N, C-alpha and C positions, 0 to 999 in steps of 0.2 A: 398489450402484454397481460398475461394472466396474473392473478393475485398469487402472492407467495404461499407456499405450503411447507409443512415441516418435513424434516428428514430424520430418519432413525439414527440414533447414536450407535454406530457399529464399531466395536473395538476402539473406544476412546477417539471417535472421529469428530468430536465437536469442533476442532480447529478446521478440518477440511469442510465440514458442514457450513460453518460460518463463511468461509471463503466462497463456497459454491453459491451461497445466497447472494453475495456481492457480484459474482460472475453472472448469475441469472438476472440481476438487476442492471446489467451492462449489455444491452442488446447489440451495441457496436461490436463487442467481441464475437458474439454468435454470428453476426452478419459476415464477419471476415472468415470465420471457421466454415460457414456455409459455402463459401466460394472455392474451398480447397477440395481437391480429389485426394482424400486421406487414405483410401483403400490401397493397400500395397506398400504403404510407408512402414515397412517392418512388420513384425508380429502384432496383430491387432490388439491382443491383450496387454501389450506393453506400450501402445501408442497413446500418449497423453492427449494430444489434440483430438484424436478420434473419440476416445472415451469421454473426454470433456464435452464434446459436441453432443454425443448421445445422452449424457446426463442432463445437459441443459435443455435438449429437446423434451426429455421425459419430465423435467421439472415444469416446463411451460405447457404441457399437454392438458387438455380438459379433464381427462381421466388419468390419474397418475398414482404411482405407488410411493410410499414413504421410504422404500428401499431402492428407489430407482438409481441411486448413486453407487450402488454396491460395486459394479464393475469398475467405476472410476477409482474407488478406494483401492481395489485390488491392483489396478494399473499403477497407482502411486506406490504401492507396496513393492511391486516388481521393479520400480525405478528408484528404490532406496528410501522412500518415505514410509517407514515400516508401520504396520498396524500395531495396536496395543501399546503404543509409545506416545507420550505427550509431546507435541511439537509446537514450535513458535510460529504464529500466524504469518508474520512478515517473511520468515524464511521459506515457508511452504508457498506463499504467494510468489516469491522470486523463483523458486524451483519450478513451479508450474509454468510460469512464463518462459523460463529458460528451456524447459523440455519442449514446449511448443515450438520455440525458435530452432531448436536442434533437430527435431524429428519431422518437420515439414519439408517435403521435397521442393515445394514452391517457395524459393528463397525470398522473392519479392513480397509475396503475401505474408510470409513469416515476419519479415521486417515491418510490414504495415501493422501487424498485430503488436509488435514490440513498440512501434511508434505511438500507439494509442496511449501508452503509459510513460514514455521516455521524457525525462526532464534533462535537457541539454544545458551544460554549464561551461563557462570559461573562467579560469582562475589566473591569479598572478601572485607569485611569491617574490618578495623584495628582500634582498640581503640587508640586514641592519648595519653591516660593516661598510659596504661599498655601494649600496643602493642598486646593485645589478638586479634586473627583473627577469624572471623565468615565467613564460606563459604556459598554461595548462589547459587542456580540454578534457571534459569528463561528462558522464551522464549517469543518472540513477533512475531506477524504475519506481522507487518510492522515496520521498524526501524524509531523511532520518533526522528528527528534531529532538534535541536533548530536553529532558524534563527536569525541572527543579522541584525541591520540596516546598518552596514558598509559592503562594498563589501566582499564576502566570496566565498568559493568553497565547493562543495560537499565533496571532499576529506578531507578538514579541519573539516567540520561538523562531519564526521565519526570519525576522530581522537579525537575530543573533547568528543564525546559520549563514546568512549572506553578509555578515559583518566582518570586520577585521579580526583575525586570530593571530596571536603571537606564538611563534614556534621557538622554543628555547629548551635548554637541557637535552633530554633524550630525543626531542622532536626537531632538533636543528636540521636545517636543509643544506645540502651540498651546493655551494656557490661555485660556478664554473670560473668566475673571474678571480675569486680568492683562492680557489684550489683546495678548499676544505669546508667542512660543515660549519655554518655560522648561524647565530640567532637571526630569525627572519620573521616576516609578517606575511600572512596569507589572506587573500580575499577571493571570493567567488561571486559570480553574478549569473542569473539565468539568461540563456540566449534562445531557448525554445521551451515552450510549455505545451504539455500534451492535452488531448481532449479529456482524458481521465487522469486527474491529479490525485495520486495516492500519497498520503502522509502517514509516516510511521512515528508515533510518539514513543520514544525510547524509555520505557518505564522500568527497565531492568538494568542494573549496573553491578559491576564486580567490586567487592570491598574485601580486601585481604584474602582473596581466593574464594570468597563466597558470593553468590549471586543473590541480590535482594531486589525487591520490587519497590518502585517509587510511587507513592500515592498522592503526590502533590496535585493541586487543582490546576487544570489547564482548560480554560474556557475556549470554545470554538464557535464561530458564527455559522448560520445557515447559508450565508453567501460570503464569498471571499474575493476581494479585488486585489490582485498582485500589484497592479499599477499604483494603487493607493498605499498598500502596505509597505512596498519597497520604494515609494516615491519616485517611480520611473517616469521618464519624460515622454514615453510612448503615448500617443494620443488615442490609441485603440485600447479600450478597457479590457483588461484580462480578468474577467469576472467568472467565478465558479459558484456552482450550487451544490451543497452537500446532499448526497443521496444514500450514503451507507456509512455505518459506524460499526466496526468490529470491536467488541468490548471484552475485557478479560476480568474474571473474578478469581481471587485466590492469591497464592504466594508465587514466588519465583520458581518453585519446584513442583507446585501442584495447583491446578486451576481448571477453569472452564470458560469456553468462548461462546458468546452469543452475538447476534447481529441485529442492528436497527436498520430497517430498509424503508425508503420512501418510494412508493409505487404509484403508477397509473396517473390518469388525468387529474384526479383529486389531490395527488401528491400527499396522501395520508401516510403517516408513519406506522410501521408494524415492528413489533419485537419478536424475533424468531429465536427460540431456544430449543434447538434440535426439533422435536416433534411439536412443540408447543408454539402457537402463533397467536398473537393478540394485537389489536389496534391500540396505539398509544398516541400521546401528544408530544409536542416539542419539549414540554417540561420534563417528560420522562426521559427523552434523549439527553437533556441537560444534566440528568442525574449521573451521567458517566463522566462529568468533568473531573471528578475525584475530590480529594481533600483528606485531611487527617482523620476525619470520621469514617471515611470510606476505606475500610481495611478488610482483609481476608475475603469474605464472600460477597463484598460489594463490588459491582462491576465498574471498571474504569475504561475509558476509550483508549484503544491501542492502535487502531488504524482508522483513518478517515478517508473516504473517497468522495471527491468533488468532480462534477462534470462541467466542462466549459459551456458557457451560454452561447447560443447562436452560431455553432459551427457544425459542419457536416462530419460524418464519421471518418473521413479520410483527410480532413484539413489539418495542416500543421503549419503554424506561422512562426516567424522569427521576431524577437523583440528588437 
């Protein structure tokens, strides 16, 4: 894989630029896009998988242009992700994957691409009044983890997400046995984990109609073992290695995205800020943990991308 290069910021495109860097560092995605016959899948200028493939090819070329993603940005614009507007990175990430899934004629291959990122979950809701249980099945493309203002860790965030949650007041669940909404408890557990585990640190919240950014410290490790974090009995280790961090600097209404990427056999980290690329150390990546001193233009991690150890690009196992 070629070393990363910068991308021009075109019409407030830092969000798309940051995500393109993560896609470029995910060769499994390009491998799948390469298999597809994307010509003829609708108008080419509106075809997200086709324009993404072209952009990734250009980004990985020996001779490249810093504006090689221009057509991809125009394509996103034609699909409703408007230029000259600041966007949320997790939302654009989901939209891009959904466009790929919707616009590819090869449905099996489109599903394989989605499976690269899909986290399968099963849940149970238990009525507090009669103990009747309702089973649920769900999936997410990124794991949405709530962030607190007090110092926290990624491992604790994951445990809380898969822990017991009480549903009361306006969140009461309809119990079929009782025939009415009742206070309940809800738990989820992962049943399948993807090759590319994407984690969304929810640093924005609504307070009395206003959106504010949370700057609390969330430490995250370079390797993550779900078997250990969730104390699962599975004997196969579910180990992941961090390879990309999308960081956000600014407030809830104004800001800037950059990316930390780990590339190549040396596994060296680079910080990519639109056109500007520099080698960094793990200590620099750790600066995105956050904290009360990290406000306004100090970047905090917003999305984390981990790759499963020792799996092929198409493997998907059940826990």
